[in-house]
N, C-alpha and C positions, 0 to 999 in steps of 0.2 A: 492605435492597435500594433501596428508595427514595432512601436517602441516597447510595448508591454511584452510581446512576444520575444524581442531580444533581450528584454531585461529578466525574462524567465531563465533563459539559455546561458546567458554569457554574464561576466562581470559587467557592473553597470557601467564602468568608464569604456571597455570594450562596446558594449552595445551602442554608447552613444557615438563613438568613433564609426562602427560598422553603420550605423544609421544615416551618417552624415555621408558616408562614400557611398552606401546603395543609393540615395537620393539625391546624388551630385549636389549635396551642400543645401537642398531645398528645406530640409526638415535637420535643423541644429539645435539639438537639447544637451545640457549638461548630465555628467552621472547622476547630480541630485535629481535632475527633474525626472530622468529615466526611473530613478528608484522610487519616487513619489508616485508615478503612473503605474509601475508595477505592485507597489504597495495598494493603492486604491483598487485595483482590479481584482487583487486577490481577496480584499475585503468585500468588495460586492459580490464575488463569487461565494465565499463562505457564508455571506448572510441569504444569499438565494439557495443555497444547499440546506441553512437552517429552517427558514421558511417553508421549504419542500418536506423536510423531515416532520416539523410540527403539524402541516396539512395530513401528512401519511399516518401521524399517530393518530389524529383527530378522526379520519375516516380512512382506512387501508382499503376497504372494496372499492372506493370510488376512484381510486388513484391505481389499483392495480392494472399493471400491463400484461399482456401476452408474453410468455417467455417461458423457456426451459422445456422439458419434456415430461411426460407422465413418469413418476416414480423416478427421475434423474436426479443424479446427484447434485448438490449446490454447494460451491466452495468459497469459503472467506479466509483470506490470508492476512494476517496483521503484523506490523513490525514498526518500530521507531527507530528515529536518530537524531541527534542532535545538530543544528545550524548554528554557526559562528554567529554572533553579535556584536555590537560595538560595546553593548553593557558589561558583559563578562566573558572570560575566556571557555567558560562552558557552554554558553548559548542557550539556546531554546530546543526543547525536544518536542519536534513534531511527530505526530503518530498518524500512519496511513494504513489503509486497508484495500486490499484488490477482491473484487467479487466476480464470480462465472460460474457458469453451467458447465458441468464436465462434458457435456455434449459437444461443447464446442472447442475442446481440446484434441486437437489432430495433430498427428505425427507429421514432421517436415524433416525429412534426413534423417539424422540420428538423435534429435530432440523432439518433444511434442510444443506446440505454437497454439496458444489459447486466442482463437479467431475473434471472439466477443467477449468483452469484459469491461467492468466498471470500477471506477475509485472513488474514494472518499478521503479526506485528509482534514487534519487539524492541529493547532498548537494549544487547544482548550482542555486538554485532558484527555483521559479513557472514555470517560462517561458521555463526552461529546461524540467520540468517535463511535461508540457503541450506539448511540441515537442515528447517527448518520449512515451507520453499516446496516442498522436493521431497517431503516427507512429504505434505502437504495434496495436491498434483498426484497422488500415487499413489491417495490416497482417493477422490479425483475421478473416477479412473478412466484417467489418462494414463500411457503407458508410453515406453520409449524408443522405440518405433517409431510413435508419435503425433507428427505435425507440430506443431513448438513455435514460437511467436513469444515471443521476449524482448524488452521494451520497457523503455527506461532513460534518463537524462539525460545519459549520456556517461561518468558517474563511473566511476572506475577500480575501485572494489570491485564494481561490477555485473559488469564486464567480466572482472576477473580472478579473482572467487569465483563469482558466481552462473552466469555463462555457462561459464568454462573448467572449472570443479570440479563443479557442481551440475547445471548443462543444456547440456553440451557439444554435444548434437546440435542445439540451438535455433538459430534465424535469429535476430540481435540486431539491432535497430534503435532509432534515437533515437525517443522517444514523440512525438506530434503538438505537443503543446503546448510541450515544450522545444526542438523543431526549428524551429517557427515564431518563438520568442523569439530563437534564434541567427540567424535570417534577418533580423529587424528590428535587431539589434545590429549585424551585418556591413553592412547599408546605410546606416546611421548613422556608422559609420566610414568608409565608401567615398566618400559624397556629404555634402559640406556644406548643400547646398541641401535644405531640409524637403519641398518640391515633388518633387524628384527621389527622395528618400528614400521617399516615400509610393508615387509610382509604381512603384519599381524592386520594392518591398517586397512591394507587392499583386501584381506579375507573379511574382515569384519564388514567393511562398506559393500562388498558384493553380497554378503550374506543378508545384509538388511536391505538391500535394491532386490534381491529376488524374492 
């Protein structure tokens, strides 16, 4: 278990060295062995989530947990990214979704913190992520009557698969981080003067935030 946790957080060679140091030489594994343990743990986790998703789709009421608040807003945020592999420079595209009830988004200092949330992730495509996301939303207490906000970066697979197929009753919006980045890209194209870019960019970002 310790080797798997280190393999998830560190480079495999660093994980192997750290494991040997932290156990004072009692556990000595090669980087390849740490890689294998981490991959097997990840595969087992994925298979478990897929079994849960299949069971939930067959009998959602039997697996529904108490969650959320009456008429509360439920949120799903999806994103994707490439992970380097030995097979190619582009790597594999992983997809991830974060799910939470807005009730649990509390302000701490200057920024909100989501106190309770769930995650699903896969390398098997948007359809698999949609199945896992829908299953977890059901387990967290959401239904088709629940107001739902779907957040994404504008990628087609989020709109065409997650929104249109798995969460068609949701309201879809660009998430704040990507929306802000798109604003700054736009002002850099529209105005060559850096000072004007900053002035207009800040104005638009503040307007959108308000």
